[in-house]
C-alpha positions in Angstrom: 122.1 76.9 214.5 122.7 76.5 210.8 120.7 74.1 208.8 121.3 72.9 205.2 118.8 73.8 202.5 118.3 72.6 199.0 117.0 74.4 195.9 115.3 72.1 193.4 113.9 72.4 189.9 111.1 69.9 189.1 110.4 68.3 185.7 108.6 71.5 184.6 111.5 73.7 185.7 109.5 75.0 188.7 111.8 75.9 191.6 111.4 75.1 195.2 113.4 75.1 198.4 113.4 72.7 201.3 115.6 71.5 204.2 118.3 69.2 203.1 117.7 66.6 205.8 114.8 64.3 206.5 112.6 67.3 207.3 112.6 68.0 203.5 111.4 64.5 202.5 107.7 65.4 202.0 108.6 68.4 199.8 111.0 66.3 197.7 108.3 63.6 197.4 105.9 66.2 195.9 108.3 67.2 193.1 107.4 66.3 189.6 110.0 63.8 188.5 112.7 63.9 187.3 113.7 66.7 189.6 117.1 68.3 189.7 119.0 69.5 192.8 120.6 72.8 191.7 122.1 74.2 194.8 122.7 73.7 198.6 123.4 76.3 201.2 123.2 76.8 205.0 121.0 79.3 206.9 120.4 80.1 210.5 116.7 80.9 210.2 113.8 80.8 207.9 114.2 84.4 207.1 117.9 84.0 206.2 117.0 81.0 204.0 114.3 82.9 202.1 116.6 85.9 201.5 119.3 83.6 200.2 116.8 81.7 198.0 115.2 84.8 196.5 118.7 86.3 195.8 119.9 83.0 194.2 116.8 82.7 192.1 116.8 86.4 191.2 113.2 86.8 192.5 113.9 90.2 194.1 113.9 91.3 197.7 112.2 88.9 200.2 109.8 90.4 202.6 107.6 89.0 205.3 104.9 90.2 207.7 106.4 88.0 210.4 110.0 89.2 210.5 110.4 88.7 214.2 109.1 85.1 214.1 110.9 84.2 210.8 114.2 85.6 212.0 114.4 83.4 215.1 117.3 81.0 214.8 116.5 77.4 214.1 115.9 75.4 217.3 118.9 73.3 218.3 116.6 70.4 219.0 115.5 70.5 215.3 119.2 70.5 214.3 120.0 67.4 216.4 117.1 65.5 214.8 118.2 66.7 211.4 121.7 65.3 211.9 120.4 61.8 212.4 120.1 61.2 208.7 120.4 63.2 205.5 117.8 62.6 202.8 118.9 61.0 199.6 118.2 62.6 196.2 114.8 61.4 195.0 114.5 58.7 192.4 114.1 60.0 188.8 111.5 57.8 187.2 108.9 59.9 185.4 105.3 60.0 186.7 
């Protein structure tokens, strides 16, 4: 089950990745403002998302000690909940 992901740069140019739906709200709330959405993509698992993120950001090869767990496809129940509302881009007032 594919889920949308977002890659952000915060006010200090620090990158981060989160789910594009409401499950990414807490992450986006923590970003130093103004933050900039730089890319969106879909992935079927946490592992697939991290490989894509590392390649996109040119961080090098992604590895994990939990390959079997991280490679599990996202739960369809999570996907159904995610489709109930996409998160808006965070407001840009400075802290």
